[in-house]
C-alpha positions as CSV (number, residue, x, y, z in Angstrom):
1,M,192.1,96.9,156.7
2,K,188.4,97.1,157.4
3,I,186.0,94.8,155.5
4,T,182.3,95.7,155.7
5,L,179.8,93.1,154.5
6,A,176.4,94.4,153.4
7,K,173.6,93.1,155.7
8,T,171.5,92.2,152.7
9,A,174.1,90.2,150.9
10,G,173.0,86.7,149.6
11,F,169.9,84.8,148.6
12,C,166.8,86.8,148.5
13,F,163.5,85.0,149.5
14,G,162.5,84.2,146.0
15,V,165.7,82.6,145.0
16,N,166.1,80.7,148.2
17,R,162.7,79.4,147.8
18,A,163.3,78.2,144.2
19,V,166.7,76.6,145.2
20,N,165.2,74.8,148.2
21,T,162.3,73.5,146.1
22,V,164.9,71.7,143.7
23,Y,166.8,70.3,146.8
24,E,163.6,69.0,148.4
25,L,162.6,67.2,145.2
26,L,166.1,65.7,144.9
27,D,166.0,64.6,148.6
28,E,162.6,62.8,147.6
29,N,164.6,60.9,145.1
30,K,162.7,62.6,142.1
31,K,164.3,63.4,138.9
32,V,164.4,67.2,138.3
33,C,164.8,69.5,135.3
34,T,164.5,73.3,135.5
35,L,163.2,75.7,132.8
36,G,166.3,77.6,132.2
37,P,169.0,77.9,135.0
38,I,167.3,77.8,138.4
39,I,169.4,80.9,139.2
40,H,172.0,83.1,137.6
41,N,174.9,81.5,139.4
42,P,177.0,79.0,137.3
43,Q,178.7,77.4,140.5
44,L,175.3,76.4,141.9
45,V,173.9,75.5,138.7
46,G,177.0,73.2,138.2
47,E,176.6,71.6,141.7
48,L,172.8,70.8,140.8
49,K,174.0,69.3,137.5
50,E,176.3,67.0,139.3
51,R,173.1,65.6,141.3
52,G,171.4,65.1,138.0
53,V,169.5,68.2,137.5
54,R,168.9,69.1,133.8
55,T,168.3,72.5,132.4
56,V,165.7,72.6,129.6
57,D,164.6,75.5,127.3
58,N,161.2,74.1,126.5
59,P,158.7,72.4,128.7
60,L,158.2,69.8,126.1
61,D,161.8,68.7,126.7
62,T,160.8,67.3,130.1
63,K,161.0,63.6,130.3
64,P,158.0,61.5,131.5
65,D,159.6,60.6,134.8
66,E,161.0,64.2,135.6
67,T,159.5,66.9,137.6
68,L,159.8,70.5,135.8
69,V,160.6,73.4,138.2
70,I,159.7,76.8,137.1
71,R,162.5,79.2,138.3
72,S,161.8,82.3,140.4
73,H,161.8,84.6,137.3
74,G,158.5,83.2,136.2
75,V,157.2,82.3,132.7
76,P,154.5,83.4,130.3
77,R,151.0,82.0,131.0
78,A,151.1,80.1,127.8
79,C,154.1,78.2,129.0
80,L,152.3,76.8,132.0
81,E,149.1,76.0,130.0
82,N,151.2,74.2,127.4
83,A,152.9,72.1,130.3
84,K,149.5,71.4,131.8
85,E,147.9,70.3,128.3
86,N,150.8,67.8,127.9
87,N,150.5,66.4,131.4
88,I,153.9,67.4,132.5
89,N,154.5,67.4,136.3
90,V,155.2,71.0,137.1
91,V,156.3,72.7,140.4
92,D,156.0,76.5,140.0
93,A,158.7,78.2,142.1
94,T,158.0,81.6,140.7
95,C,159.0,84.5,143.2
96,P,155.8,85.7,144.9
97,F,156.8,89.2,144.0
98,V,157.0,88.2,140.4
99,S,153.7,86.4,140.5
100,K,152.2,89.6,142.0
101,I,153.3,91.4,138.7
102,H,151.8,88.7,136.6
103,K,148.5,89.2,138.4
104,I,148.6,93.0,138.1
105,V,149.4,92.8,134.4
106,S,146.7,90.1,133.7
107,E,143.9,92.2,135.5
108,A,145.0,95.5,133.8
109,S,145.1,93.8,130.4
110,S,141.7,92.3,130.9
111,K,140.4,95.9,131.3
112,G,142.0,97.0,128.0
113,H,145.0,98.8,129.5
114,A,148.2,99.0,127.5
115,I,151.1,97.8,129.5
116,L,154.5,99.5,130.2
117,I,157.4,97.6,131.8
118,A,160.5,99.2,133.1
119,G,163.1,96.6,132.6
120,D,165.2,94.5,130.2
121,K,163.0,93.0,127.4
122,E,165.4,90.2,126.9
123,H,165.3,89.2,130.6
124,S,163.5,86.0,131.4
125,E,161.5,87.8,134.2
126,V,160.3,90.5,131.8
127,I,159.5,87.8,129.0
128,G,157.4,86.1,131.7
129,I,155.6,89.4,132.5
130,I,154.8,90.2,128.9
131,G,153.4,86.7,128.5
132,N,150.6,87.5,131.0
133,A,149.3,90.3,128.9
134,T,146.7,90.3,126.1
135,T,147.0,94.0,125.1
136,P,150.0,95.9,123.6
137,V,153.1,95.7,125.8
138,F,156.0,98.1,125.7
139,T,159.4,98.1,127.7
140,F,161.8,100.8,128.5
141,S,165.1,100.9,130.2
142,D,165.4,104.7,131.1
143,E,163.7,108.0,130.8
144,A,165.1,108.8,127.2
145,E,163.8,105.4,126.0
146,L,160.4,106.0,127.7
147,S,160.2,109.5,126.1
148,N,160.9,108.1,122.7
149,L,158.4,105.3,123.3
150,L,155.5,107.7,124.2
151,E,156.5,110.0,121.1
152,K,156.5,107.0,118.8
153,H,153.1,105.7,120.3
154,P,151.0,108.8,121.0
155,F,148.0,106.7,121.9
156,L,149.7,105.7,125.2
157,T,149.4,109.3,126.5
158,E,145.5,109.4,125.9
159,N,144.5,105.9,126.9
160,A,144.6,103.8,130.0
161,V,148.1,102.5,130.7
162,T,149.4,100.4,133.5
163,V,153.1,100.6,134.5
164,V,155.1,98.0,136.3
165,S,158.8,97.2,136.8
166,Q,161.1,94.4,136.6
167,T,161.8,93.4,140.3
168,T,165.5,94.2,139.9
169,F,165.2,97.4,138.1
170,N,167.3,100.3,139.3
171,E,165.1,102.3,141.8
172,K,166.5,105.7,141.1
173,I,165.9,105.4,137.4
174,F,162.5,104.1,137.9
175,K,161.5,107.1,140.1
176,K,162.8,109.5,137.4
177,C,160.8,107.7,134.8
178,C,157.6,107.9,137.0
179,I,158.0,111.7,137.4
180,F,158.4,112.1,133.6
181,L,155.4,109.7,133.0
182,K,153.1,111.7,135.3
183,K,153.8,114.8,133.3
184,V,152.7,113.4,129.9
185,C,150.5,110.4,130.6
186,T,147.6,111.5,132.8
187,N,145.8,108.1,132.6
188,A,148.8,106.0,133.9
189,I,148.4,103.7,136.8
190,V,151.9,103.1,138.2
191,F,152.8,100.0,140.4
192,D,156.2,100.1,142.0
193,T,157.0,96.5,141.8
194,I,160.7,96.7,142.4
195,C,161.4,94.0,145.1
196,N,161.9,95.5,148.5
197,A,164.9,93.3,149.0
198,T,166.4,94.6,145.8
199,A,165.8,98.2,146.7
200,L,167.5,97.6,150.0
201,R,170.5,96.0,148.3
202,Q,170.8,98.9,145.9
203,Q,170.5,101.4,148.7
204,E,173.0,99.7,150.8
205,A,175.4,99.3,147.9
206,D,175.1,103.1,147.2
207,E,175.9,103.8,150.9
208,L,178.9,101.4,151.2
209,S,180.4,102.5,147.8
210,R,180.5,106.2,149.1
211,V,182.7,105.4,152.0
212,N,184.9,102.6,151.0
213,D,188.1,102.6,148.9
214,V,187.3,99.3,147.1
215,M,183.9,97.6,146.4
216,I,183.6,93.9,145.7
217,V,180.4,92.8,144.1
218,I,179.9,89.0,144.2
219,G,177.4,87.3,141.8
220,G,176.7,85.7,138.6
221,R,177.6,87.9,135.5
222,H,174.4,87.1,133.9
223,S,172.5,88.1,137.0
224,S,170.4,91.2,136.4
225,N,170.3,92.3,140.1
226,T,174.1,91.7,140.5
227,S,174.7,93.8,137.4
228,K,172.5,96.6,139.0
229,L,174.5,96.4,142.1
230,F,177.8,96.8,140.2
231,S,176.4,99.8,138.3
232,V,175.4,101.5,141.7
233,C,178.8,100.8,143.2
234,A,180.8,101.8,140.2
235,A,179.1,105.1,140.1
236,N,180.6,106.0,143.5
237,C,183.7,104.0,143.8
238,E,186.3,103.8,141.0
239,K,187.7,100.7,142.3
240,T,184.7,98.4,141.9
241,F,185.1,94.8,140.9
242,L,182.7,92.1,139.9
243,I,183.5,88.4,140.7
244,E,181.8,85.2,140.7
245,T,184.1,83.4,143.0
246,A,187.0,84.0,145.4
247,D,189.4,82.7,142.8
248,E,189.0,85.9,140.8
249,L,190.2,88.2,143.6
250,K,193.5,90.0,142.9
251,A,195.9,91.4,145.5
252,V,196.6,94.5,143.4
253,W,193.0,95.7,143.8
254,F,193.6,96.3,147.5
255,K,196.9,98.2,147.2
256,N,196.8,101.4,149.4
257,A,193.1,100.6,150.3
258,K,192.1,101.2,153.8
259,S,188.5,100.0,153.6
260,I,186.6,97.3,151.5
261,G,182.9,97.2,151.1
262,V,181.4,93.8,149.9
263,V,177.9,93.3,148.4
264,A,176.4,90.3,146.7
265,G,173.6,89.5,144.3
266,A,170.3,87.9,145.3
267,S,171.4,84.7,143.6
268,T,174.7,84.4,145.4
269,P,175.1,81.3,147.6
270,A,176.2,82.1,151.2
271,R,179.4,79.8,150.9
272,I,180.6,81.8,148.0
273,I,180.4,84.9,149.9
274,K,182.2,83.4,152.9
275,E,185.0,82.1,150.8
276,A,185.5,85.4,149.1
277,I,185.7,87.2,152.6
278,K,188.2,84.6,153.9
279,T,190.3,84.9,150.8
280,M,190.4,88.9,151.1
281,S,191.4,88.5,154.7
282,E,194.3,86.2,153.8
283,I,195.4,88.7,151.1
284,L,195.3,91.6,153.3
285,K,196.2,90.4,156.8
286,P,199.3,88.6,158.3
287,E,198.4,85.1,159.4
288,D,198.0,85.9,163.2
289,E,195.6,88.7,162.2
290,Q,193.6,86.8,159.6
291,M,191.6,84.7,162.0
292,E,190.4,87.8,163.9
293,E,189.2,89.5,160.7
294,I,187.6,86.3,159.4
295,N,185.7,85.8,162.7
296,T,184.6,89.3,162.7
297,V,183.1,89.1,159.3
298,Q,181.9,85.7,159.7
299,K,179.9,86.8,162.8
300,S,178.5,89.7,160.8
301,F,177.5,87.4,158.1
302,D,176.0,84.8,160.3
303,E,174.0,87.4,162.3
304,M,173.0,89.4,159.2
305,T,169.1,89.2,158.6
306,D,166.8,90.5,156.1
307,E,164.8,91.9,159.0
308,E,164.4,95.4,157.4
309,A,163.6,93.9,154.0
310,F,161.3,91.4,155.5
311,E,159.4,94.0,157.5
312,A,159.1,96.4,154.5
313,S,157.7,93.5,152.3
314,L,155.1,92.2,154.8
315,N,152.4,93.8,152.9
316,N,153.3,91.8,149.9
317,L,153.7,88.3,151.4
318,T,152.1,85.4,149.7
319,S,150.8,82.0,151.0
320,D,154.2,80.5,150.0
321,Q,155.8,82.6,152.8
322,K,153.1,81.5,155.3
323,V,153.4,78.1,156.6
324,V,151.8,75.7,159.1
325,G,154.3,74.2,161.6
326,I,153.7,71.1,163.7
327,V,155.4,71.3,167.1
328,L,158.1,68.7,167.6
329,A,159.6,69.8,170.8
330,V,159.5,72.8,173.2
331,S,161.9,74.4,175.5
332,P,161.9,77.5,177.7
333,S,163.9,79.3,174.8
334,E,162.5,77.9,171.5
335,I,160.2,75.8,169.7
336,Q,161.1,73.1,167.2
337,V,158.6,72.5,164.4
338,D,158.1,70.6,161.1
339,F,156.7,72.8,158.4
340,G,156.9,70.5,155.5
341,R,159.9,71.8,153.5
342,G,162.5,69.2,154.4
343,L,164.0,71.7,156.8
344,T,164.0,71.8,160.7
345,G,162.3,75.0,161.9
346,Y,162.9,76.9,165.0
347,I,160.9,79.6,166.7
348,S,162.6,81.6,169.4
349,A,160.6,82.9,172.4
350,D,161.1,86.4,171.0
351,E,159.6,85.4,167.7
352,Y,156.6,83.4,169.3
353,S,154.7,86.2,171.0
354,F,154.5,89.9,171.6
355,D,154.3,89.1,175.3
356,S,158.0,89.1,176.7
357,N,156.9,87.2,179.6
358,V,155.4,84.2,177.7
359,N,156.1,80.8,179.0
360,L,156.6,78.5,176.0
361,V,156.5,75.3,178.0
362,E,153.2,76.0,179.5
363,E,151.6,77.5,176.4
364,V,152.8,75.2,173.6
365,K,152.4,71.4,173.4
366,V,153.9,68.9,171.1
367,G,151.5,68.3,168.1
368,D,150.1,71.9,168.2
369,E,149.7,73.5,164.9
370,L,151.1,77.1,164.5
371,N,150.7,79.6,161.7
372,L,154.1,80.9,160.9
373,I,156.3,83.2,158.7
374,I,159.5,82.0,157.1
375,M,162.2,84.6,158.3
376,R,165.5,83.0,157.2
377,I,166.7,79.8,155.9
378,N,170.2,78.4,156.2
379,D,170.7,76.1,153.3
380,Q,173.9,74.8,154.5
381,E,172.6,73.7,158.0
382,G,169.1,72.7,156.7
383,T,167.4,74.9,159.3
384,A,164.9,77.8,159.1
385,M,164.0,80.6,161.5
386,L,160.2,81.0,161.8
387,S,158.1,83.6,163.5
388,K,154.5,83.3,164.8
389,R,154.6,86.9,166.2
390,R,155.2,88.3,162.7
391,F,152.4,85.9,161.3
392,D,150.1,87.5,164.0
393,A,151.3,91.0,163.1
394,I,150.5,90.4,159.4
395,A,147.1,89.3,160.3
396,G,146.8,92.2,162.7
397,W,148.0,94.7,160.0
398,D,145.3,93.4,157.6
399,K,142.8,94.1,160.4
400,I,144.3,97.7,160.8
401,V,144.0,98.4,157.1
402,A,140.4,97.0,156.9
403,A,139.5,99.2,159.9
404,K,141.0,102.2,158.2
405,D,138.7,101.4,155.1
406,S,135.6,100.6,157.0
407,G,135.9,103.2,159.7
408,E,135.6,100.6,162.4
409,V,136.3,101.4,165.9
410,I,139.0,99.2,167.3
411,T,140.2,98.6,171.0
412,G,143.9,98.7,172.0
413,T,146.1,99.3,175.1
414,V,148.2,102.4,175.5
415,K,151.8,101.0,176.0
416,D,153.8,104.2,176.0
417,V,153.6,107.9,176.3
418,I,156.2,109.6,173.9
419,K,156.8,113.0,172.6
420,G,154.0,114.3,170.6
421,G,151.4,111.6,171.7
422,V,151.0,107.9,172.7
423,V,151.5,104.5,171.2
424,A,148.8,101.8,171.6
425,T,148.8,98.4,170.4
426,A,146.0,96.5,168.6
427,F,146.1,93.2,167.0
428,G,149.8,93.2,167.8
429,V,150.4,96.4,165.7
430,R,151.7,99.5,167.2
431,V,149.5,102.6,166.4
432,F,150.6,106.2,167.0
433,I,147.9,108.5,168.4
434,P,149.0,112.2,168.4
435,A,148.4,114.3,171.4
436,S,145.9,116.2,169.5
437,Q,143.9,113.0,169.0
438,A,144.5,111.3,172.2
439,T,141.9,113.1,174.5
440,A,138.4,114.8,174.2
441,T,139.9,118.2,174.7
442,R,143.4,119.7,174.6
443,G,145.4,120.0,177.7
444,E,144.3,116.7,179.3
445,S,147.1,114.5,180.8
446,L,148.4,111.8,178.4
447,E,150.1,110.0,181.3
448,E,146.6,109.0,182.6
449,L,146.1,107.0,179.4
450,K,149.2,104.7,179.9
451,G,148.2,101.2,180.5
452,K,144.6,101.8,179.8
453,E,142.4,100.1,177.2
454,V,141.1,102.7,174.7
455,S,138.8,102.8,171.7
456,F,140.2,104.5,168.5
457,K,139.8,104.8,164.8
458,I,142.6,104.4,162.2
459,I,142.7,107.7,160.4
460,E,145.9,107.3,158.4
461,I,148.0,104.6,157.0
462,G,151.5,105.6,156.3
463,R,154.4,104.2,154.3
464,G,156.4,101.6,156.1
465,R,153.4,99.9,157.8
466,R,152.8,102.9,160.0
467,A,149.2,103.6,161.4
468,I,147.9,106.7,163.0
469,G,144.8,106.6,165.2
470,S,142.4,108.9,166.9
471,I,140.7,108.4,170.3
472,R,139.1,112.0,170.0
473,V,137.2,110.9,166.9
474,V,135.5,108.1,168.8
475,L,134.8,110.2,171.9
476,R,133.1,112.9,169.7
477,E,131.1,110.3,167.8
478,E,130.1,108.7,171.1
479,R,129.0,112.1,172.5
480,K,127.1,113.0,169.3
481,A,125.3,109.6,169.3
482,A,124.5,110.1,173.0
483,Q,123.2,113.6,172.4
484,S,120.9,112.4,169.6
485,K,119.6,109.6,171.9
486,I,119.0,112.0,174.8
487,W,117.3,114.6,172.8
488,E,114.9,111.9,171.4
489,T,113.7,110.7,174.7
490,I,114.5,113.4,177.4
491,A,111.5,114.8,179.4
492,I,111.0,117.0,182.3
493,G,111.5,115.1,185.6
494,D,113.9,112.7,184.0
495,R,116.8,111.9,186.4
496,F,120.5,111.5,185.5
497,T,123.8,110.8,187.1
498,G,126.2,113.3,185.6
499,T,129.7,114.9,185.9
500,V,130.3,118.5,186.8
501,K,132.2,119.9,183.7
502,S,132.6,123.5,184.7
503,L,131.5,126.3,187.2
504,T,130.4,129.9,186.7
505,S,129.3,132.5,189.1
506,Y,125.8,131.7,188.3
507,G,125.8,128.0,188.3
508,A,127.3,124.6,187.5
509,F,127.3,122.9,184.1
510,V,126.9,119.0,184.1
511,D,127.5,116.5,181.5
512,I,124.5,114.0,181.6
513,G,125.8,111.7,179.0
514,G,126.7,113.6,175.9
515,V,124.6,116.7,176.6
516,D,125.4,119.5,179.1
517,G,122.7,120.9,181.4
518,M,123.0,123.7,183.8
519,I,122.2,123.8,187.6
520,H,121.4,127.4,188.4
521,I,123.1,128.5,191.7
522,S,119.7,128.9,193.3
523,E,119.0,125.2,192.6
524,L,122.4,124.0,194.3
525,S,121.2,124.5,197.8
526,W,118.2,125.1,200.0
527,Q,120.3,127.6,201.7
528,R,121.7,130.9,200.2
529,I,125.3,130.5,198.8
530,K,127.5,133.0,197.2
531,N,129.4,130.6,194.9
532,P,128.6,127.1,193.3
533,S,132.1,125.9,194.6
534,E,130.5,125.8,198.1
535,V,128.4,122.9,197.0
536,V,130.1,121.1,194.0
537,L,133.5,121.0,192.3
538,V,134.6,120.1,188.7
539,G,134.7,116.3,188.3
540,D,132.1,115.7,191.1
541,T,129.4,113.1,190.2
542,V,126.1,114.4,190.9
543,E,122.5,113.2,190.9
544,V,120.3,115.6,188.9
545,Y,116.9,115.9,187.4
546,V,115.4,118.0,184.4
547,K,113.6,121.1,185.6
548,D,112.9,122.6,182.2
549,L,113.8,122.1,178.5
550,D,114.2,124.3,175.4
551,T,114.5,121.8,172.5
552,E,114.9,124.6,169.9
553,K,117.9,126.2,171.7
554,K,119.2,122.9,173.0
555,K,119.2,124.1,176.6
556,I,118.4,121.9,179.7
557,S,117.9,123.4,183.2
558,L,118.6,120.9,185.9
559,G,117.6,120.6,189.5
560,Y,120.0,119.4,192.2
561,K,118.3,120.1,195.5
562,K,116.5,117.0,196.9
563,E,113.0,117.4,198.3
564,E,113.8,115.3,201.4
565,E,116.6,117.9,202.1
566,N,114.0,120.7,201.8
567,P,114.1,122.5,205.2
568,W,110.4,123.1,205.1
569,T,109.8,119.4,204.6
570,I,112.1,118.5,207.5
571,F,110.4,121.1,209.5
572,N,106.9,119.9,208.9
573,N,108.0,116.3,209.5
574,T,109.5,117.3,212.8
575,Y,107.3,120.1,214.2
576,A,103.6,121.3,214.4
577,V,101.7,124.1,216.0
578,D,102.1,123.9,219.8
579,S,105.5,122.1,219.5
580,V,108.3,123.6,221.5
581,A,111.7,124.1,220.0
582,K,115.1,125.3,221.1
583,V,115.8,128.3,218.7
584,T,118.5,130.7,218.1
585,I,118.1,134.5,217.7
586,V,119.5,135.4,214.3
587,S,118.4,139.1,214.0
588,L,116.4,141.7,215.9
589,T,114.0,144.3,214.5
590,A,111.7,147.0,215.8
591,Y,108.8,144.6,215.9
592,G,110.4,141.5,217.2
593,A,113.2,139.0,216.7
594,F,113.8,136.3,214.2
595,A,115.0,132.9,215.3
596,R,116.5,129.9,213.6
597,I,114.5,126.8,214.2
598,I,116.4,124.5,211.8
599,P,118.9,125.5,209.1
600,G,116.6,127.1,206.4
601,V,113.6,127.8,208.5
602,D,113.3,130.9,210.7
603,G,110.4,131.9,212.8
604,L,109.3,135.5,214.0
605,I,108.9,136.1,217.7
606,H,106.7,139.1,217.7
607,I,107.7,141.8,220.4
608,S,104.4,141.0,222.2
609,Q,105.5,137.3,222.4
610,I,108.9,138.0,223.9
611,A,107.8,138.3,227.5
612,N,104.8,138.3,229.8
613,K,105.3,142.0,230.4
614,H,105.5,145.1,228.3
615,V,108.7,145.2,226.1
616,A,109.8,148.5,224.8
617,K,112.2,147.0,222.4
618,P,113.4,143.4,221.7
619,Q,117.1,144.3,222.4
620,D,115.9,144.8,226.0
621,E,115.3,141.2,226.4
622,L,117.2,139.2,223.7
623,K,120.5,139.3,221.8
624,V,121.8,137.8,218.6
625,G,123.2,134.2,219.1
626,Q,121.2,133.8,222.2
627,E,119.4,130.3,222.4
628,V,116.1,130.2,223.9
629,E,113.0,128.0,224.0
630,A,109.9,129.1,222.0
631,K,106.5,127.7,221.2
632,I,105.3,127.3,217.7
633,I,102.0,129.1,217.7
634,A,101.4,129.4,213.9
635,I,102.5,127.8,210.5
636,D,101.8,129.3,207.1
637,D,103.1,126.7,204.6
638,E,102.1,128.8,201.6
639,K,104.1,131.7,202.6
640,K,106.6,129.8,204.5
641,R,106.2,131.6,207.7
642,V,106.3,130.3,211.4
643,S,105.3,132.4,214.4
644,L,107.0,131.7,217.8
645,S,106.3,132.7,221.3
646,I,108.5,132.8,224.4
647,R,105.7,134.3,226.4
648,A,103.6,131.2,225.8
649,L,106.0,129.2,228.0
650,L,106.2,131.7,230.8
651,P,103.9,131.7,233.9
652,E,100.7,133.8,233.2
653,E,101.6,135.9,236.3
654,A,104.9,137.1,237.4
655,T,105.7,139.0,240.6
656,E,107.5,142.4,240.3
657,E,110.5,140.9,242.1
658,T,110.8,138.1,239.5
659,T,110.5,140.5,236.7
660,E,113.2,142.6,238.0
661,E,115.4,139.6,238.3
662,V,114.8,138.7,234.7
663,T,115.6,142.2,233.6
664,E,118.8,142.4,235.7
665,E,119.9,138.9,234.3
666,V,119.3,140.1,230.6
667,T,121.1,143.4,231.2
668,T,124.0,141.5,232.8
669,E,124.3,139.1,229.8
670,E,124.1,142.0,227.5
């Protein structure tokens, strides 16, 4: 026989907080009374009664030496005001989620809104909510009752209406009511105030009751959320039974059953759940198998956590769930703190920091104050599990939400590259950045972002504390701002360090800081080239200057060639008229030969200057590629022309024999 215990079984945060409040007061030797039963569990109420806790129906019934505790359901505003006027010592243990509803109703009422409440009008929580309104209030329990209500009071469909729900209201029914309401009441403002823990309990009860033969619901019969769990289970599982204690279990319920599901109300103490599990195991198993079953379920129970409920409710946390702890002791694996609730608090290394490599002993000292979140309380052992990491995450989430509203640019680090994008962390919060928003242009590698610090904006906040960011938006805004700045100040002659973005057959486009300019192919080199890639490649960093501007068409012509690399500048710095240079013949014409003096500067050796004799054609004396010495006899800087002479370096007179030898040598070389 398999027994499955719901992970969300047992005290919710609000109930746990109220019960602990009473125990803390008792531990301080104070006399306590509660306004109504502290929770809808007669067993626990009976235990408290044995310790002297009284239950009163009116604040005025409080004795002068007693402290009045307001239970988690909350009370009407007038009740608290009455207690204050009569100097009654009051400790308000209203569940933070219920207090939130009070605030919503109070603010809406002050604006003149009528109030609609989905819930049981006789329930103490709903009575407390009603008591925080100053405008007409109406309650409904299902879609039919809501329809009748709107038909009976037509002004509700025409005027401003605020809608809330009892924290333990059935989630499915509330959704149906909201759909109907939106069709007929266009001015309705709806707040889904069903407690996240309640919603999770109902969801898990629904899932378990669909796959188990028997469902056991544990909780007080007067507990609203326990009743809701019973209704959810009974709708799916014919054999659904509600018990308050293990004594009510009957062996006949489990006949022929192969699996049992167990859920428990938010006001059910842990020990009652454990006793029920143990009793079922004894009924179903031989003695030698009982302990195995008990241990398995016990482990499941001990390890169960409101993690999912806690994460889902982070947005609604109040100051009561946030505490300051004073460090009492530190070990490599955990921190012990006093947080002022009469319990010993523990923080594991995992719950201290987002950094898995953190060294607690080095980072934390006895006496340090830490901002913490209460995760789980073990009322039996008097301990509490706390989290600094989650407190930081809440503060971080608030910053993320604020950044979305303000459009602020935030900085984070890319931790992972996943399918469809990257995940960055900022303020301890994971932010998903889709591939389409991760780079300036599509097709860029995402892997290069991993581990890098990036700037982005939050463009969407989704359900379940999910944030979506965009790096591209920031890059485009930065580029646009840079463009505006450049166009405001740019002038011909300005110099920039840019990046080659693309190449064409006629030039290279360079990003000079938000604006692209073009280097024409003729400006890339002092020498003739066929393609820009002979000089620069995409991604190269280049030094450029502005040659020309067209502000109307937003076009910039850039220069790249440096004057100090100008062949004519080098030539003039190296040579002058009458200088002798070793030159290379590069071409031959009918009237002479062109010789390369330096790369980029050629000179003409006129046919009359090739030799000290008559030359019929240059080819008779010279050939392409031949190196000869020549004298510079003229320089025309304006026309960029140089005249050379080999003859000027030869003897003025040459014997016929010598001439014949030279001719023979040239002929042989040819």
